[in-house]
C-alpha positions as CSV (number, residue, x, y, z in Angstrom):
1,X,-8.3,-16.4,-48.4
2,X,-4.4,-14.6,-47.8
3,X,-0.9,-16.0,-48.0
4,X,0.8,-15.9,-44.8
5,X,4.1,-16.2,-46.0
6,X,3.0,-12.7,-48.5
7,X,1.9,-11.1,-45.1
8,X,5.0,-12.0,-43.3
9,X,7.4,-10.5,-45.8
10,X,5.6,-7.5,-46.5
11,X,3.4,-6.3,-43.8
12,X,3.1,-2.4,-44.6
13,X,2.0,-3.7,-48.1
14,X,-0.9,-5.7,-46.8
15,X,-2.1,-3.2,-44.8
16,X,-1.9,-0.3,-47.5
17,X,-4.0,-2.7,-49.8
18,X,-6.4,-3.3,-47.0
19,X,-6.8,0.5,-46.2
20,X,-8.1,1.0,-49.8
21,X,-11.1,-0.8,-49.0
22,X,-11.6,1.0,-45.9
23,X,-10.0,-2.0,-44.0
24,X,-8.1,-0.8,-40.4
25,X,-4.8,-2.5,-40.1
26,X,-4.6,-6.1,-39.4
27,X,-1.1,-7.3,-40.1
28,X,0.5,-6.5,-36.5
29,X,-2.5,-9.1,-34.8
30,X,-2.3,-11.8,-37.6
31,X,1.3,-11.8,-37.3
32,X,1.2,-12.2,-33.6
33,X,-1.0,-15.0,-33.6
34,X,1.2,-16.7,-36.3
35,X,4.1,-16.2,-33.9
36,X,2.4,-17.6,-31.1
37,X,0.8,-20.6,-33.2
38,X,4.4,-21.3,-34.6
39,X,6.0,-21.3,-31.2
40,X,3.6,-23.6,-30.2
41,X,4.7,-26.2,-33.0
42,X,8.2,-25.6,-32.3
43,X,7.7,-26.4,-28.8
44,X,5.8,-29.5,-29.6
45,X,9.0,-30.5,-32.2
46,X,11.4,-29.8,-29.1
47,X,9.1,-32.2,-27.0
48,X,9.3,-34.6,-29.6
49,X,12.9,-34.7,-29.7
50,X,13.4,-35.0,-26.0
51,X,10.9,-37.8,-26.1
52,X,12.6,-39.6,-29.0
53,X,16.1,-39.3,-27.2
54,X,14.6,-40.2,-23.9
55,X,12.5,-43.1,-25.5
56,X,16.4,-44.4,-26.6
57,X,18.2,-44.2,-23.4
58,X,15.5,-46.1,-21.7
59,X,16.3,-49.4,-22.9
60,X,20.2,-48.8,-22.3
61,X,19.1,-48.1,-18.8
62,X,17.0,-51.1,-18.7
63,X,20.0,-53.6,-20.1
64,X,22.5,-52.1,-17.8
65,X,20.5,-52.6,-14.6
66,X,20.2,-49.0,-13.8
67,X,16.7,-49.0,-12.4
68,X,16.9,-45.4,-11.1
69,X,17.6,-43.9,-14.5
70,X,15.3,-46.4,-16.2
71,X,12.3,-45.1,-14.0
72,X,13.6,-41.5,-14.4
73,X,13.4,-41.6,-18.1
74,X,10.5,-43.2,-18.3
75,X,8.8,-40.7,-16.3
76,X,10.5,-38.1,-18.7
77,X,8.9,-39.8,-21.7
78,X,5.5,-40.0,-20.4
79,X,5.8,-36.3,-19.1
80,X,7.0,-35.0,-22.8
81,X,4.3,-37.3,-24.0
82,X,1.4,-35.3,-22.6
83,X,3.2,-31.4,-23.3
84,X,3.1,-32.9,-26.6
85,X,-0.9,-33.3,-26.6
86,X,-1.0,-30.1,-25.0
87,X,1.1,-28.0,-27.3
88,X,-0.2,-29.8,-30.3
89,X,-4.0,-28.5,-29.0
90,X,-2.9,-25.3,-28.5
91,X,-1.2,-24.6,-32.0
92,X,-4.5,-26.2,-33.5
93,X,-6.5,-23.6,-31.4
94,X,-4.1,-20.9,-32.7
95,X,-4.2,-22.4,-36.1
96,X,-8.0,-22.4,-36.5
97,X,-8.1,-18.8,-35.0
98,X,-5.6,-17.8,-37.7
99,X,-7.5,-19.6,-40.4
100,X,-10.6,-17.9,-39.2
101,X,-9.0,-14.5,-39.1
102,X,-7.4,-14.8,-43.1
103,X,-10.9,-15.9,-44.1
104,X,-12.7,-12.9,-42.7
105,X,-10.5,-10.4,-44.6
106,X,-11.5,-9.2,-48.1
107,X,-9.2,-9.6,-51.0
108,X,-6.4,-6.9,-51.6
109,X,-7.6,-4.9,-54.9
110,X,-5.5,-4.6,-58.3
111,X,-3.2,-1.6,-58.8
112,X,-5.7,-0.8,-61.6
113,X,-8.8,-0.8,-59.6
114,X,-10.5,2.4,-58.9
115,X,-10.1,4.3,-55.3
116,X,-13.4,5.3,-54.0
117,X,-16.1,4.7,-51.5
118,X,-19.1,3.8,-53.1
119,X,-20.6,3.4,-56.4
120,X,-20.5,7.1,-57.5
121,X,-17.0,6.2,-57.9
122,X,-17.0,3.7,-60.3
123,X,-15.3,4.7,-63.5
124,X,-17.1,4.1,-66.8
125,X,-14.9,2.1,-69.1
126,X,-17.3,1.4,-72.3
127,X,-20.4,2.2,-73.7
128,X,-22.2,0.7,-76.6
129,X,-25.8,1.8,-78.3
130,X,-28.1,4.5,-78.2
131,X,-30.9,4.4,-75.8
132,X,-34.4,4.4,-77.4
133,X,-36.7,7.3,-77.6
134,X,-40.0,6.9,-77.6
135,X,-43.0,9.4,-78.8
136,X,-44.5,8.0,-75.6
137,X,-43.8,7.9,-71.9
138,X,-42.1,4.3,-71.8
139,X,-43.3,2.0,-69.3
140,X,-41.9,-0.2,-66.5
141,X,-42.1,-4.2,-67.4
142,X,-44.8,-4.9,-64.9
143,X,-46.7,-1.9,-66.4
144,X,-47.1,-3.4,-70.1
145,X,-50.0,-4.9,-71.6
146,X,-48.2,-7.7,-73.2
147,X,-46.4,-8.8,-70.0
148,X,-49.2,-8.0,-67.3
149,X,-51.0,-11.4,-68.1
150,X,-47.3,-13.0,-68.2
151,X,-46.2,-11.7,-64.7
152,X,-48.2,-12.6,-62.0
153,X,-47.0,-11.4,-58.9
154,X,-49.9,-11.8,-56.7
155,X,-50.4,-15.5,-56.9
156,X,-46.6,-15.9,-56.2
157,X,-47.1,-14.1,-53.3
158,X,-49.9,-16.1,-52.0
159,X,-48.2,-19.0,-52.5
160,X,-44.4,-17.8,-51.4
161,X,-44.2,-14.6,-50.5
162,X,-43.0,-11.1,-51.6
163,X,-40.5,-10.9,-54.7
164,X,-41.5,-14.1,-56.5
165,X,-43.1,-14.1,-59.5
166,X,-45.3,-16.8,-61.7
167,X,-44.5,-16.2,-65.7
168,X,-46.4,-17.8,-68.3
169,X,-47.5,-17.4,-71.9
170,X,-45.0,-15.8,-74.1
171,X,-43.4,-14.1,-71.0
172,X,-42.4,-17.7,-69.8
173,X,-41.3,-18.9,-73.3
174,X,-39.4,-15.4,-73.6
175,X,-37.7,-16.4,-70.3
176,X,-36.5,-19.9,-71.7
177,X,-35.5,-18.4,-75.2
178,X,-33.2,-15.8,-73.3
179,X,-31.5,-18.6,-71.2
180,X,-31.1,-20.9,-74.5
181,X,-29.5,-18.2,-76.5
182,X,-27.2,-17.0,-74.1
183,X,-26.0,-20.7,-73.7
184,X,-25.8,-21.6,-77.2
185,X,-23.7,-18.1,-77.7
186,X,-21.0,-18.9,-74.8
187,X,-20.6,-22.5,-76.3
188,X,-20.7,-22.1,-79.8
189,X,-18.9,-18.1,-80.1
190,X,-17.3,-18.0,-76.8
191,X,-15.8,-21.6,-76.3
192,X,-16.9,-22.1,-72.7
193,X,-18.1,-26.0,-71.7
194,X,-21.7,-26.2,-70.8
195,X,-21.9,-27.7,-67.3
196,X,-25.0,-28.6,-65.3
197,X,-24.3,-28.9,-61.5
198,X,-26.2,-29.5,-57.9
199,X,-28.3,-26.2,-56.4
200,X,-27.8,-27.5,-53.0
201,X,-24.3,-27.5,-51.4
202,X,-22.3,-28.0,-48.4
203,X,-20.6,-25.8,-46.3
204,X,-17.4,-26.2,-48.0
205,X,-18.2,-25.1,-51.2
206,X,-19.9,-22.2,-50.3
207,X,-16.9,-21.4,-47.8
208,X,-14.9,-22.0,-50.9
209,X,-16.0,-19.3,-52.7
210,X,-16.6,-17.1,-50.0
211,X,-20.1,-17.1,-49.0
212,X,-19.2,-18.3,-45.6
213,X,-18.5,-17.9,-42.9
214,X,-19.0,-13.7,-43.2
215,X,-22.1,-13.6,-45.6
216,X,-24.5,-16.6,-44.3
217,X,-27.4,-14.1,-43.8
218,X,-27.5,-13.4,-48.0
219,X,-28.1,-17.2,-48.3
220,X,-30.9,-19.8,-47.8
221,X,-29.7,-23.4,-45.7
222,X,-32.2,-26.0,-45.4
223,X,-33.0,-28.1,-42.1
224,X,-30.4,-30.9,-42.7
225,X,-27.7,-28.5,-43.9
226,X,-27.3,-28.2,-47.3
227,X,-27.1,-24.5,-49.0
228,X,-29.3,-23.1,-51.9
229,X,-27.0,-21.6,-54.1
230,X,-26.9,-17.9,-54.7
231,X,-25.2,-18.3,-58.1
232,X,-23.6,-21.3,-59.5
233,X,-20.3,-19.8,-59.5
234,X,-20.5,-21.7,-56.4
235,X,-20.5,-25.2,-58.0
236,X,-18.6,-24.4,-61.0
237,X,-15.6,-22.7,-59.1
238,X,-15.7,-25.8,-56.5
239,X,-15.0,-28.3,-59.6
240,X,-11.1,-27.9,-58.9
241,X,-11.7,-27.8,-55.1
242,X,-8.8,-30.2,-53.7
243,X,-7.3,-30.9,-57.1
244,X,-4.1,-30.2,-58.6
245,X,-4.5,-29.7,-62.2
246,X,-2.0,-30.2,-64.9
247,X,-1.3,-26.6,-66.1
248,X,-2.1,-27.8,-69.6
249,X,-5.5,-28.2,-69.2
250,X,-6.0,-24.6,-68.7
251,X,-7.8,-22.2,-68.9
252,X,-10.9,-24.1,-68.0
253,X,-14.2,-22.1,-69.0
254,X,-17.4,-23.4,-68.0
255,X,-21.0,-21.9,-68.3
256,X,-24.2,-22.8,-66.3
257,X,-28.0,-22.3,-66.3
258,X,-29.3,-22.7,-63.0
259,X,-31.6,-21.6,-60.3
260,X,-30.2,-18.9,-57.9
261,X,-31.2,-18.4,-54.7
262,X,-30.7,-15.5,-52.6
263,X,-32.5,-13.7,-49.1
264,X,-31.9,-10.0,-50.4
265,X,-30.6,-9.0,-46.6
266,X,-30.2,-5.6,-46.2
267,X,-32.1,-4.7,-49.3
268,X,-35.9,-3.9,-47.9
269,X,-37.5,-1.6,-49.6
270,X,-35.4,-1.7,-52.6
271,X,-36.9,-2.6,-56.2
272,X,-40.2,-4.1,-54.7
273,X,-41.8,-3.5,-57.7
274,X,-41.6,-6.1,-60.8
275,X,-39.0,-8.8,-60.9
276,X,-35.9,-6.5,-60.8
277,X,-34.8,-8.2,-57.2
278,X,-36.0,-11.2,-56.6
279,X,-35.7,-14.4,-53.9
280,X,-35.4,-16.8,-56.8
281,X,-34.3,-15.9,-60.1
282,X,-32.2,-18.0,-62.8
283,X,-28.7,-16.7,-64.3
284,X,-26.2,-17.7,-66.8
285,X,-23.0,-17.9,-65.3
286,X,-19.5,-18.0,-66.7
287,X,-16.3,-19.4,-64.6
288,X,-12.9,-19.2,-65.4
289,X,-9.9,-21.5,-63.9
290,X,-6.7,-19.9,-65.1
291,X,-3.1,-19.5,-64.7
292,X,-2.1,-16.8,-62.6
293,X,-0.4,-15.0,-65.7
294,X,-3.6,-14.9,-67.5
295,X,-6.0,-13.9,-65.3
296,X,-6.4,-10.3,-65.7
297,X,-6.6,-10.7,-69.5
298,X,-9.3,-13.4,-68.9
299,X,-11.2,-10.7,-67.2
300,X,-11.4,-8.5,-70.4
301,X,-12.1,-11.8,-72.4
302,X,-15.1,-12.9,-70.1
303,X,-16.5,-9.1,-69.7
304,X,-16.6,-9.1,-73.5
305,X,-18.3,-12.5,-73.7
306,X,-21.1,-10.9,-71.2
307,X,-21.5,-7.5,-73.4
308,X,-21.6,-9.8,-76.7
309,X,-24.8,-10.8,-75.6
310,X,-26.4,-7.7,-75.3
311,X,-25.1,-6.4,-78.4
312,X,-26.8,-9.4,-80.0
313,X,-29.9,-8.4,-78.4
314,X,-29.6,-4.8,-79.5
315,X,-29.5,-3.9,-75.9
316,X,-27.7,-0.6,-75.3
317,X,-25.3,-0.7,-72.4
318,X,-22.6,1.1,-70.4
319,X,-19.5,-0.9,-68.7
320,X,-17.9,0.4,-65.4
321,X,-14.9,-0.6,-63.3
322,X,-16.1,-0.6,-59.9
323,X,-14.2,1.0,-57.0
324,X,-12.8,-0.4,-54.3
325,X,-15.8,0.8,-51.9
326,X,-18.0,-0.8,-54.3
327,X,-16.3,-4.4,-55.3
328,X,-17.2,-7.8,-53.9
329,X,-15.6,-9.3,-50.9
330,X,-13.6,-12.0,-53.1
331,X,-12.7,-9.9,-56.0
332,X,-9.5,-8.2,-57.1
333,X,-11.0,-6.1,-59.7
334,X,-14.5,-5.9,-61.2
335,X,-16.4,-5.1,-64.2
336,X,-20.2,-4.3,-63.8
337,X,-22.2,-4.4,-67.0
338,X,-25.1,-2.0,-66.6
339,X,-28.2,-2.3,-69.3
340,X,-30.3,0.5,-70.0
341,X,-33.8,0.3,-68.8
342,X,-36.1,3.3,-70.3
343,X,-38.8,2.5,-67.7
344,X,-36.6,3.4,-64.9
345,X,-34.9,6.1,-67.4
346,X,-31.6,4.7,-66.1
347,X,-29.0,1.8,-66.2
348,X,-29.2,-1.2,-64.2
349,X,-26.5,-4.2,-63.4
350,X,-27.5,-7.0,-65.5
351,X,-23.8,-8.7,-65.1
352,X,-20.8,-8.6,-62.8
353,X,-17.2,-9.9,-63.8
354,X,-14.6,-10.2,-61.4
355,X,-11.3,-11.7,-61.2
356,X,-10.2,-13.4,-57.4
357,X,-6.8,-13.9,-58.2
358,X,-5.8,-17.0,-55.9
359,X,-8.4,-16.1,-53.2
360,X,-10.9,-18.8,-53.7
361,X,-8.0,-21.4,-54.6
362,X,-6.2,-21.0,-51.3
363,X,-9.9,-21.6,-49.4
364,X,-10.4,-24.3,-52.1
365,X,-6.8,-25.5,-52.3
366,X,-7.0,-25.5,-56.1
367,X,-3.8,-25.6,-58.0
368,X,-2.0,-26.6,-60.8
369,X,0.9,-28.5,-62.0
370,X,3.5,-26.7,-64.2
371,X,4.3,-27.9,-67.5
372,X,8.0,-27.1,-67.2
373,X,8.1,-28.9,-63.6
374,X,8.4,-27.3,-60.2
375,X,6.2,-27.3,-56.9
376,X,2.1,-27.0,-57.7
377,X,1.0,-23.3,-57.5
378,X,-2.2,-21.6,-56.7
379,X,-4.7,-21.3,-59.5
380,X,-6.6,-18.0,-60.6
381,X,-10.6,-18.0,-60.9
382,X,-12.8,-15.8,-62.2
383,X,-16.9,-15.6,-62.4
384,X,-19.4,-13.4,-64.0
385,X,-23.2,-13.4,-65.0
386,X,-23.6,-13.8,-68.5
387,X,-26.6,-12.8,-68.1
388,X,-29.1,-12.7,-65.4
389,X,-32.0,-14.4,-67.2
390,X,-34.6,-12.4,-65.5
391,X,-33.0,-8.7,-65.7
392,X,-32.3,-9.6,-69.2
393,X,-36.2,-10.2,-70.2
394,X,-37.0,-6.8,-68.0
395,X,-34.6,-5.3,-70.5
396,X,-35.8,-7.1,-73.7
397,X,-39.6,-6.0,-72.8
398,X,-38.8,-2.6,-71.7
399,X,-36.5,-1.4,-74.9
400,X,-39.0,-3.1,-77.1
401,X,-42.1,-1.6,-76.0
402,X,-44.4,0.1,-78.8
403,X,-47.0,2.6,-78.4
404,X,-50.0,-0.2,-78.6
405,X,-48.7,-2.2,-75.6
406,X,-46.8,-4.6,-77.7
407,X,-43.0,-5.8,-77.5
408,X,-40.8,-6.3,-80.4
409,X,-38.7,-9.7,-80.3
410,X,-34.8,-9.2,-80.9
411,X,-34.2,-10.7,-84.3
412,X,-31.9,-13.3,-82.3
413,X,-34.8,-14.9,-80.3
414,X,-37.2,-15.3,-82.7
415,X,-35.8,-19.0,-83.6
416,X,-36.5,-20.0,-80.2
417,X,-40.0,-18.4,-80.3
418,X,-41.6,-20.2,-83.8
419,X,-40.8,-17.3,-85.6
420,X,-42.7,-14.7,-83.7
421,X,-41.9,-11.1,-84.2
422,X,-43.8,-9.7,-81.5
423,X,-45.6,-10.1,-78.5
424,X,-49.0,-8.7,-79.0
425,X,-50.9,-6.2,-76.2
426,X,-52.9,-9.1,-75.8
427,X,-49.8,-11.2,-74.6
428,X,-50.1,-13.5,-77.6
429,X,-47.3,-14.4,-79.8
430,X,-47.1,-13.3,-83.6
């Protein structure tokens, strides 16, 4: 959510920043509603003052026996009480309307976020590894002999519908190994705190990180009102919701492995084959809560944490800075990491790391107490995939495929898989 005081102080700058994201100017509408809200508050305070003054005079009128003045003042007290209630309700309605308006406006991009309308304007900032060359036509993950028995889309479809999969055998074990490896790396090498959080959350949690109210169609809600998390960004970030923490406890860096649920609204017909785009998937998430002065640098650190997973797995990737038109609602700058998939002959997103500034913290009322004293300030938050487990499985299978249909297991995963070095073409470990 946005700071109304910043909009009051420089509405032109606010509109200019929004225009970079393709949004029409809205500062005049915001300020008009804010002015009306403040006028109601001031009128309420004036009525309160008049009521207090009249209340003091009532006793004096009664003491001197002036019945007419006593009745007049008592009527004025009652009148102001009714007026105050009406004005207070009007101010509340306008305040809720202003909050709703501010909640619906995307975050303002940083100056170093590239301009552009869509993914074609994203800027590559880093590339690592060389895509493998094959003396055969590389296949997609679901076509590989080593994976065919371990990826059952048909039975999953019978049970749950499209965009679900049942994994078994060596494939299920590799999927589990990847998640374990990611967690161990983030904990032991990157200094993140392992966390295990719920997958069901209240409206307030989804609203705090920006999934609500605007993007409700992207998530699943239970009949009793809980939401299934689209990512553990929601739960990890909301750990500081409503808190005022000591500056000395910053930065706070969390990681969690969780199930994630997305309706994939608007993705009809995209990536329907295989497990690239699923309604239920697993992800190892990273969340950082920082001092405002350090959040931009923290984005680069988080990006390197995600990139390091792919480097350990020897998977070629590239990192791009998203342009304003391709960036998420709550982000000020985003780095997408795209892993090479030989079966598609292209790079595909496997991680998205974003710095949100104080955008989420304002929605959650999350602050810190400065170490040197002074008023509490809003925290800055960041989130990033470290990584999407299913997509990482796809990348390992496709980059490690051999001509005979087997798959070579990356060195760093072997200790999680009983020291096996390959998944043979028949789906067994060896």
